[in-house]
N, C-alpha and C positions, 0 to 999 in steps of 0.2 A: 756329571762326568763330562770330560772334554776329550775329543779325539782329533788329532791332527795328523795328516798324512802328507809326506813330501818325498821327492826323490833325493838321493844322496849326491852331493856335489862331486865326490870322488869317484863314484860308480853310478852313473845316471840310470842304469837298468835295475838298481836296487832301491826299493822304497822303504822309508822309515815311518812307522806308525807310533806316535807318542800318545799315551793314554794317561789321563789324570783322574784320580778318584777311584770309586768302587766299580767292579764289574760284577753285577748281580742280575737277578731276574728282570729288573727294571731297566738296566742299561746295556745288557749283553746284545740286545737287538741293534743298538747303534753301532757297536763294534762289528757285528755281523754285516750290517749294511755297508760299512766302509770296506771290509774285506771283499764282499761281493762286488763292489765297484771296481776294486783292483783286479779281481778275477775276470770281469767282463772286458777289461782293457788288456788282458793277457799278461798281467804283471805277476810273475811267479817267484820273484826274489824279494822277500819281505823281512824286515827287522822290526820286531815289536819291542818298544822300550817301556819297561814296567817300573821305571824309577819312581814315578808318582802314583803308582797303583797300590792301595793299601789293603785291598781285599779282592778275591775272585771266588765266585760260586761255581757249583757244578755246571750251571748253564753257561758260564763264561768259559770254563774249560772245554766244553763241547764245541763252542764256536771256534776255538783255536785248533782243536783236534780235526775238525772238518776242513779248516783252511790248510792245515799241515798235509792232509791227504791230497787235496787237489794241487797244491804247489809241487809236491814231490811227484805226483803223477805226470806233471808237465816239465820234469827235470829241473825244478826250482827247489826252494826250501823256505821255511818260516823259522827264523832264528829269534830267540828271546834273549833280551839283555836287561841288566840292572834289576833283577828280581830282588825285592826287599825280603828280609828273612821270613816274615809271616806268609807272604805269597809263595815263596820258594817251598815252604813247608807244605802248603796245600798241593803244589805240584808233586812233591815227593810222596805224600800220602796217597795221591791218586795214581801213582806209578808213572806219571808223565815225564819225570826227569830222564827216564830211559828212552822215551820216544822223541823228545824235542832236543834240538841243539841249543843248549843254554850257555850263554857266554857272559863274561863280566861286564863288557862295555861294547859300544857301537863299533869302535875301531877294530876290535877282535872279530866281530861279526862281519864287518866289511871285508876283512882279510880272508875270512873263511869262504867267501863267495868266489 
C-alpha cells in the first residue's frame, strides 16, 4: 500500500491524502501515522482520495472515524472522494455514509471547504 500526502495548490490549507491498495489490519497503521502527522501539524482540512483503494477493513474504518472526530473538533473536516463501488458498499454497511462527507471528486471536496 502507498500513501501520499500533499497540500492543494488551489487551497493551501487543505491537504490531500492519496491511498493506493488495501487498507486492512496490516496497512491501517501507516494511514494512521500519516493522519497523526497531519494532526500534529494542526492540519484539519483533509481530503482522502480512495480512487485506488480496493478494500477497507473495520480497522481502516476506525482510523478514519478517529480522524473525522479530531478534525471536526478543531473546526475542520475529513472529506472522502472517489470511493470505488465495493469500498463505498463497506462504508454504507458500517453506517459511515451518514457520518462522512463523501463526494464524487477532489474539485467538489475543495469547493466544500
